[in-house]
C-alpha positions in Angstrom: -49.0 2.7 34.7 -50.6 0.1 36.8 -50.4 -3.6 36.1 -53.6 -5.4 35.8 -53.2 -8.9 37.1 -56.4 -10.0 35.6 -55.0 -9.6 32.1 -53.5 -12.6 30.5 -49.7 -12.3 30.3 -48.1 -11.6 26.9 -46.8 -14.5 25.0 -43.1 -14.1 26.1 -44.2 -14.3 29.7 -46.2 -17.4 29.1 -43.1 -19.1 27.8 -41.0 -18.2 30.8 -41.9 -21.4 32.9 -41.3 -23.6 29.8 -38.0 -22.0 29.1 -36.8 -22.3 32.7 -37.7 -26.0 32.6 -35.7 -26.5 29.4 -32.7 -24.7 30.8 -32.7 -26.9 33.9 -33.1 -30.1 31.9 -30.4 -29.2 29.3 -27.9 -28.3 32.0 -28.2 -31.7 33.6 -25.2 -33.8 32.6 -23.3 -36.7 34.2 -22.5 -36.5 37.9 -19.2 -35.0 38.7 -17.0 -37.6 40.2 -13.9 -36.9 42.3 -10.5 -37.7 40.7 -9.0 -41.0 41.8 -6.0 -40.7 44.2 -2.8 -40.6 42.2 0.6 -41.7 43.2 3.8 -39.9 42.2 5.6 -41.8 39.6 9.4 -41.5 39.7 11.6 -43.5 37.4 15.2 -43.9 38.2 17.7 -45.3 35.7 19.0 -48.8 36.0 22.1 -48.9 38.1 25.5 -49.4 36.4 27.7 -51.1 38.9 31.1 -49.6 39.7 33.8 -51.4 41.8 35.2 -49.6 44.8 38.3 -50.7 46.8 39.2 -49.8 50.3 42.1 -51.0 52.4 39.9 -53.6 54.1 37.2 -54.6 51.6 35.8 -54.0 48.1 32.3 -53.8 46.7 30.2 -52.7 43.8 28.0 -49.6 44.0 25.6 -47.7 41.7 27.5 -45.5 39.3 25.0 -42.7 39.9 26.4 -42.2 43.4 29.3 -39.9 44.1 31.9 -41.4 46.5 33.1 -39.1 49.3 36.0 -40.5 51.4 35.9 -39.0 54.9 38.8 -41.1 56.3 40.4 -44.6 55.9 37.6 -46.4 57.7 34.5 -44.6 56.5 33.0 -43.3 53.2 29.8 -41.8 51.9 27.9 -42.6 48.7 26.0 -39.5 47.8 22.9 -39.5 45.5 22.3 -35.8 44.8 19.2 -36.4 42.5 17.5 -38.2 45.3 18.9 -36.1 48.1 20.2 -39.1 50.0 23.4 -40.7 51.3 24.6 -44.1 52.3 27.1 -43.9 55.1 29.5 -46.9 55.3 31.9 -47.5 58.3 34.5 -50.1 58.9 35.8 -51.4 62.2 38.2 -54.1 63.1 36.6 -56.9 65.1 39.6 -57.6 67.3 38.0 -59.2 70.4 34.8 -57.2 70.5 32.5 -58.9 67.9 29.6 -59.2 70.4 29.8 -55.5 71.3 29.9 -54.5 67.6 26.8 -56.7 66.8 25.0 -55.3 69.8 25.7 -51.7 68.9 24.6 -52.2 65.2 21.4 -53.8 66.3 20.7 -51.2 69.0 21.4 -48.4 66.4 18.8 -50.0 64.0 16.1 -50.2 66.7 16.7 -46.6 67.9 14.5 -45.7 64.9 11.6 -47.7 66.2 10.2 -44.7 68.0 9.2 -43.0 64.7 9.1 -46.2 62.5 5.9 -48.0 61.6 7.9 -51.2 61.3 11.4 -52.7 61.0 11.9 -55.8 58.9 15.1 -57.8 59.6 16.5 -59.7 56.7 19.5 -62.0 57.4 22.3 -62.1 54.8 24.7 -65.0 54.3 27.4 -65.4 51.7 29.4 -68.3 52.9 31.6 -68.4 49.8 33.1 -64.9 50.6 32.5 -65.3 54.3 30.2 -62.3 54.5 27.4 -62.6 57.1 25.1 -59.8 58.3 21.7 -58.3 58.6 19.7 -55.8 56.6 17.1 -53.7 58.4 14.3 -52.2 56.3 12.6 -49.4 58.1 9.1 -48.1 57.2 7.5 -44.9 58.4 8.8 -41.5 59.2 12.1 -42.6 60.7 15.4 -40.7 60.2 17.0 -43.6 58.4 15.1 -45.9 56.0 17.6 -48.7 56.0 20.6 -50.0 57.9 22.9 -53.0 57.6 25.9 -54.7 59.0 28.2 -57.4 57.6 31.1 -59.2 59.1 33.4 -62.2 58.6 33.1 -62.9 62.4 36.9 -62.8 62.9 38.5 -59.6 61.5 36.2 -57.2 59.7 32.9 -55.4 60.5 31.1 -53.0 58.2 28.0 -51.0 59.1 25.9 -48.8 56.8 22.9 -46.6 56.9 20.7 -44.6 54.5 19.7 -41.0 55.2 17.9 -38.3 53.2 18.6 -34.6 53.4 15.0 -33.8 54.0 12.6 -34.2 57.0 11.4 -37.8 57.0 8.1 -38.1 55.3 7.7 -41.7 54.3 5.2 -41.1 51.5 7.4 -38.6 49.8 10.7 -40.4 50.0 9.3 -43.9 49.5 10.3 -44.3 45.8 13.9 -43.1 46.5 14.1 -45.3 49.6 13.1 -48.4 47.7 15.7 -47.6 44.9 18.5 -47.0 47.5 17.6 -50.1 49.5 18.2 -52.2 46.3 21.6 -50.4 46.1 22.4 -51.4 49.7 21.5 -55.0 49.0 23.8 -54.9 45.9 26.7 -53.6 48.1 26.1 -56.4 50.6 26.0 -59.0 47.9 29.2 -57.8 46.1 31.3 -57.1 49.2 34.5 -59.0 49.5 37.2 -58.9 52.3 40.9 -58.3 51.7 
């Protein structure tokens, strides 16, 4: 059988161009838009303060933390849900206050290689004779916060925040903000013995 192109096409073939136009027009819908960037939303419970006493000082800390005593002059507050720890160390000032201050400041700025920025926030509580500095570190540094407090004559306490994971600022940011608040609460409630 040979096709004769001079013949008019049958009625279904004549509707083919019209049907294809209808299919194309009916498939047109709204433009597909990319999803907006989302941020991880982590909600942590409100802290319930618990008092902790050492031989040299006392302070209030978040009840979610587990206290691990390593020796008489150092302790660790462990936050297992956030995979983080706050290390706290005590030293007697004796006659080396300048060296202790210099070491604490130097330690904080060792993180500047990986940090995007370090914000210094002085702390003064003249009623309880607690003076110090809080360092807020942003970026992929190993520690997201450090602090020191002293009475300038006898006591000197340093602290630092570390996470168990490789530093990725975007991932640990919510936990870092939460634990920075805990560090500030420790500094504000600290009293010497």
